[in-house]
C-alpha positions as CSV (number, residue, x, y, z in Angstrom):
1,M,-99.0,40.4,114.8
2,T,-95.8,38.7,113.5
3,M,-96.0,35.0,113.2
4,T,-93.4,32.7,114.7
5,V,-91.6,30.6,112.2
6,P,-93.4,27.3,113.2
7,E,-96.7,29.2,112.6
8,A,-95.5,30.3,109.2
9,I,-94.6,26.7,108.3
10,E,-97.9,25.5,109.7
11,R,-99.7,28.1,107.6
12,G,-97.8,26.9,104.6
13,R,-98.9,23.3,105.4
14,T,-102.5,24.3,105.9
15,L,-102.6,26.0,102.4
16,T,-100.3,23.5,100.6
17,V,-101.3,20.1,101.7
18,P,-104.9,20.1,100.4
19,A,-103.6,21.4,97.0
20,L,-100.8,18.9,97.0
21,R,-103.1,16.0,97.8
22,Q,-105.4,17.1,94.9
23,T,-102.5,17.3,92.6
24,V,-101.0,13.9,93.5
25,A,-104.5,12.4,93.1
26,R,-104.1,13.0,89.4
27,L,-101.4,10.3,89.1
28,H,-102.0,6.8,88.0
29,P,-103.2,4.8,91.1
30,R,-100.0,2.7,91.3
31,L,-97.8,5.8,91.2
32,R,-100.1,7.7,93.5
33,H,-99.6,4.9,96.1
34,V,-95.8,5.2,95.9
35,V,-96.0,9.0,96.3
36,E,-98.5,8.9,99.1
37,Y,-96.3,6.3,100.9
38,H,-93.2,8.4,100.4
39,R,-94.9,11.4,101.8
40,G,-96.1,9.5,104.9
41,W,-99.8,9.8,104.0
42,V,-100.4,6.1,103.8
43,D,-98.6,2.9,104.8
44,A,-97.3,0.2,102.4
45,D,-100.8,-1.3,102.2
46,G,-102.4,2.0,101.4
47,N,-103.9,2.6,104.8
48,P,-104.1,6.3,105.8
49,Q,-101.5,7.5,108.3
50,P,-101.6,10.6,110.5
51,G,-99.2,13.4,109.8
52,G,-96.3,12.8,107.3
53,G,-94.8,14.9,104.6
54,G,-92.0,16.7,106.5
55,K,-91.9,20.4,107.4
56,L,-92.7,21.7,103.9
57,V,-90.1,24.4,104.1
58,R,-90.0,24.9,100.3
59,P,-93.8,25.6,100.0
60,A,-93.5,28.0,103.0
61,L,-90.8,29.8,101.1
62,A,-92.9,30.0,98.0
63,L,-95.8,31.5,99.8
64,L,-93.7,34.0,101.6
65,S,-92.1,34.9,98.2
66,A,-95.5,35.9,96.9
67,E,-96.0,38.1,100.0
68,A,-92.6,39.6,99.5
69,A,-93.9,40.8,96.2
70,G,-96.9,42.4,97.8
71,A,-99.4,39.7,96.9
72,P,-101.5,37.4,99.0
73,A,-99.8,34.1,99.9
74,E,-102.4,32.2,97.9
75,V,-100.9,33.6,94.7
76,G,-97.8,31.6,95.3
77,L,-99.7,28.3,95.9
78,P,-99.0,26.8,92.5
79,A,-95.3,27.5,93.1
80,A,-95.6,25.9,96.5
81,V,-97.1,22.7,95.1
82,A,-94.6,22.6,92.2
83,V,-91.4,23.0,94.2
84,E,-92.6,20.3,96.7
85,L,-93.4,17.9,93.8
86,V,-89.9,18.5,92.4
87,H,-88.4,18.0,95.9
88,D,-90.2,14.6,96.2
89,F,-89.0,13.7,92.7
90,S,-85.4,14.3,93.8
91,L,-85.8,12.4,97.0
92,L,-87.4,9.3,95.4
93,H,-84.5,9.1,92.9
94,D,-81.8,10.1,95.4
95,D,-82.7,7.3,97.8
96,L,-82.5,4.8,95.0
97,M,-79.2,6.1,93.6
98,D,-77.6,6.3,97.1
99,G,-79.0,3.0,98.2
100,D,-80.6,4.5,101.2
101,T,-83.0,2.1,102.9
102,E,-84.5,4.5,105.5
103,R,-86.1,7.9,105.4
104,R,-88.1,9.5,108.2
105,H,-87.7,6.4,110.3
106,R,-89.2,4.0,107.9
107,P,-88.2,2.0,104.7
108,T,-87.7,4.2,101.6
109,A,-90.1,3.9,98.8
110,W,-87.8,1.9,96.4
111,T,-87.3,-0.8,99.0
112,V,-91.1,-1.2,99.3
113,F,-92.3,-0.7,95.7
114,G,-89.1,-1.6,93.8
115,A,-86.7,0.6,91.8
116,D,-89.1,0.8,88.8
117,G,-91.9,2.1,91.1
118,A,-89.7,4.8,92.6
119,I,-88.3,5.9,89.2
120,L,-91.7,6.2,87.5
121,A,-93.2,7.9,90.5
122,G,-90.4,10.5,90.5
123,D,-90.7,11.0,86.7
124,A,-94.5,11.5,87.1
125,L,-94.0,14.1,89.8
126,L,-91.5,16.1,87.7
127,G,-93.9,16.3,84.8
128,L,-96.8,17.2,87.1
129,A,-94.8,20.1,88.7
130,T,-94.3,21.8,85.3
131,Q,-98.0,21.2,84.4
132,V,-99.1,22.9,87.7
133,L,-97.3,26.1,86.7
134,L,-98.4,26.0,83.1
135,E,-102.0,25.8,84.2
136,V,-101.7,29.3,85.8
137,E,-103.2,31.7,83.4
138,G,-101.1,34.3,81.7
139,E,-97.4,35.0,81.3
140,P,-96.3,34.6,85.0
141,G,-97.2,30.8,84.8
142,R,-95.0,30.3,81.7
143,K,-92.1,32.3,83.2
144,A,-92.4,30.3,86.4
145,A,-92.3,27.0,84.5
146,V,-89.2,28.1,82.5
147,I,-87.4,29.1,85.8
148,L,-88.4,25.8,87.4
149,G,-87.1,23.9,84.4
150,A,-83.7,25.6,84.6
151,G,-83.6,24.9,88.3
152,V,-84.3,21.2,87.8
153,Q,-81.4,21.1,85.2
154,D,-79.1,22.6,87.9
155,L,-80.4,20.2,90.5
156,V,-79.7,17.2,88.2
157,R,-76.3,18.6,87.4
158,G,-75.5,18.7,91.1
159,Q,-76.7,15.2,91.5
160,A,-74.7,14.0,88.6
161,E,-71.6,15.6,90.0
162,D,-72.3,14.0,93.4
163,L,-72.3,10.6,91.8
164,L,-69.2,11.3,89.7
165,F,-67.3,12.4,92.8
166,E,-67.7,8.9,94.2
167,S,-65.2,7.6,91.6
168,R,-62.8,10.5,91.9
169,S,-60.0,10.8,94.4
170,D,-59.1,14.5,93.6
171,V,-62.4,16.3,94.4
172,T,-61.8,19.8,95.7
173,V,-63.8,21.8,98.3
174,A,-64.7,24.4,95.6
175,E,-66.1,21.6,93.4
176,T,-68.1,20.1,96.2
177,L,-69.6,23.5,97.1
178,H,-70.6,24.0,93.5
179,M,-72.2,20.6,93.4
180,E,-74.2,21.3,96.6
181,D,-75.2,24.7,95.2
182,G,-76.9,22.8,92.4
183,K,-78.1,19.8,94.3
184,T,-79.8,21.8,97.1
185,G,-79.4,25.5,96.3
186,A,-81.2,25.4,93.0
187,L,-84.6,24.2,94.3
188,L,-84.4,26.5,97.3
189,A,-83.7,29.4,94.8
190,C,-86.9,28.4,92.9
191,A,-88.9,28.1,96.1
192,A,-87.8,31.6,97.3
193,S,-88.6,33.3,94.0
194,L,-91.4,31.6,92.1
195,G,-94.1,33.0,94.3
196,A,-92.8,36.4,93.4
197,V,-92.8,35.5,89.7
198,L,-96.5,34.5,89.9
199,A,-97.1,37.8,91.6
200,G,-95.6,39.7,88.7
201,A,-92.6,41.1,90.7
202,P,-89.8,43.0,89.0
203,K,-86.8,41.1,87.7
204,E,-84.5,42.6,90.4
205,V,-86.8,41.3,93.2
206,V,-87.1,37.8,91.6
207,D,-83.4,37.6,91.1
208,G,-82.6,38.8,94.6
209,L,-85.0,36.3,96.1
210,A,-83.5,33.5,94.0
211,E,-80.0,34.4,95.3
212,F,-81.3,34.4,98.8
213,G,-82.7,31.0,98.3
214,S,-79.6,29.7,96.7
215,R,-77.4,30.8,99.6
216,L,-79.9,29.4,102.0
217,G,-79.9,26.1,100.1
218,T,-76.1,25.8,100.3
219,A,-76.2,26.6,104.0
220,F,-78.9,24.0,104.5
221,Q,-76.9,21.3,102.6
222,L,-73.8,22.1,104.6
223,I,-75.8,21.5,107.8
224,D,-77.0,18.3,106.3
225,D,-73.4,17.3,105.6
226,L,-72.7,17.8,109.3
227,L,-75.7,15.8,110.4
228,G,-74.8,13.0,108.0
229,I,-71.7,12.4,110.1
230,W,-72.4,13.8,113.6
231,G,-76.2,13.9,113.7
232,D,-78.5,12.1,116.0
233,P,-80.5,9.4,114.1
234,A,-83.5,10.4,116.1
235,V,-83.3,13.8,114.5
236,T,-82.1,12.8,111.0
237,G,-84.2,9.8,110.4
238,K,-81.2,8.0,109.0
239,P,-78.8,5.4,110.5
240,V,-75.9,6.6,112.6
241,L,-72.9,8.0,110.7
242,S,-74.8,7.2,107.5
243,D,-72.7,9.4,105.1
244,L,-69.5,7.8,106.3
245,Q,-70.9,4.3,105.9
246,S,-71.8,5.2,102.3
247,R,-68.4,6.8,101.7
248,K,-70.0,10.1,100.7
249,K,-67.5,12.8,99.8
250,S,-69.4,15.6,101.6
251,V,-67.8,18.9,102.4
252,P,-66.4,18.0,105.9
253,V,-64.7,14.9,104.3
254,V,-63.3,16.8,101.4
255,V,-62.0,19.5,103.7
256,A,-60.2,16.8,105.7
257,L,-58.7,15.3,102.5
258,E,-57.4,18.7,101.4
259,A,-55.8,19.2,104.8
260,G,-53.3,16.4,103.9
261,G,-51.1,14.5,106.3
262,P,-51.5,11.0,107.8
263,D,-55.2,11.6,108.8
264,A,-56.0,12.5,105.1
265,E,-54.2,9.3,103.9
266,E,-56.2,7.1,106.4
267,L,-59.4,8.8,105.3
268,R,-58.5,8.3,101.6
269,A,-57.9,4.6,102.2
270,F,-61.2,4.3,104.0
271,L,-63.1,5.9,101.2
272,V,-61.9,3.4,98.6
273,S,-62.6,0.4,100.9
274,E,-65.7,-1.7,100.5
275,G,-68.3,-3.2,102.8
276,D,-70.1,-1.9,105.9
277,R,-67.9,-1.0,108.9
278,P,-68.9,-1.4,112.5
279,T,-69.9,1.8,114.4
280,E,-66.6,2.0,116.3
281,D,-64.7,2.2,113.0
282,L,-67.0,4.9,111.7
283,E,-66.6,6.8,114.9
284,R,-62.8,6.8,114.5
285,I,-63.1,8.1,111.0
286,A,-65.5,10.8,112.1
287,A,-63.0,11.9,114.8
288,L,-60.3,12.0,112.1
289,V,-62.4,14.3,109.9
290,E,-63.1,16.5,112.9
291,R,-59.4,16.6,113.9
292,A,-58.5,17.6,110.3
293,G,-60.8,20.6,110.6
294,G,-63.7,19.3,108.5
295,R,-66.4,20.0,111.1
296,D,-65.3,23.5,112.1
297,W,-64.8,24.6,108.5
298,T,-68.2,23.4,107.4
299,T,-69.9,25.0,110.3
300,A,-68.2,28.3,109.6
301,E,-69.1,28.1,105.9
302,A,-72.7,27.4,106.6
303,D,-72.8,30.5,108.8
304,R,-71.2,32.5,106.1
305,Q,-73.7,31.4,103.5
306,L,-76.6,32.2,105.8
307,K,-75.2,35.7,106.5
308,T,-74.8,36.3,102.8
309,A,-78.4,35.2,102.2
310,G,-79.6,37.7,104.9
311,A,-77.6,40.5,103.3
312,V,-79.1,39.8,99.9
313,L,-82.6,39.8,101.3
314,R,-82.1,43.1,103.2
315,S,-80.9,44.8,100.0
316,L,-84.2,44.3,98.3
317,S,-86.4,46.7,100.3
318,L,-89.2,44.2,100.7
319,P,-92.3,44.7,102.9
320,P,-90.9,44.5,106.5
321,L,-93.1,41.6,107.6
322,A,-92.2,39.5,104.6
323,E,-88.5,40.2,105.1
324,A,-88.7,39.4,108.8
325,E,-90.5,36.1,108.1
326,L,-88.1,35.0,105.4
327,L,-85.1,35.7,107.6
328,A,-86.7,33.9,110.5
329,L,-87.5,30.9,108.4
330,A,-83.9,30.8,107.1
331,R,-82.6,30.7,110.7
332,F,-85.2,28.1,111.7
333,V,-84.3,25.6,108.9
334,T,-80.5,26.0,109.5
335,E,-80.6,25.8,113.3
336,R,-80.5,22.0,113.5
337,D,-78.5,20.1,116.1
338,C,-75.2,18.7,114.7
């Protein structure tokens, strides 16, 4: 019987969370506390909390990737743990660099444990992710570690460009898409392919799954861009209009800037201004971005990226159930209200 996507994610959680907890337990106690708080496993005082940890989409992709190569899901478990550790590394550092004070409806780790705690915890997770893969016996573990390392380099490149764009007034839509392909697409590419690497899949299958994940990652980030402006804080876990308040040059904003005219000039002036703005000012800027076509263009591009991901996947002649689950998971993670 074919699983629904929530069941696939829950299965991924069931397999991954115990292994993830065991891996995080290897950290220094101080850093372990930061990570466990960030994941929602404990509160700021170290008291256990129910739930936490998000949907674990990336681990679910890694497990499905192993099944796409004809192996049991468990073969992809080290990949599932590794990509989630890298994801947490990036979030811990991103929250600090972006100055975000809230994630998943509670204070971010750096606001609780300080910048040094968040930086060191992120560094420890990155090293641990590589170690988890290298501990897999044989050549597949080494190959997976090499691919993950390259993915992290692309992720960091995307993050560096994102920060650089804050000081530039001439950012293009093409540049922004390339940045997002690294910042989000790179790790989704690893998640969608590393399980297959550990299963010993042929290069064409691994490369195809990576391309599927990359296109899915870009679509996912484009939806995030929409949510960062028009999303419900109850859904996003971030303050209302958060990306505008932080003057983030996300794709809808850059599309509006490229449109030119009086709206673009007003938007440009807002982006170089300083200080928090009241909600009514941010709502006016959001309306301006929408009027300039930023919302519609971004929505259409997210749909195009998702369709491209599906076409790549269908070209690989994967086991039918694995293909269906990957496509359904892709739809599930991109169908968020915005």
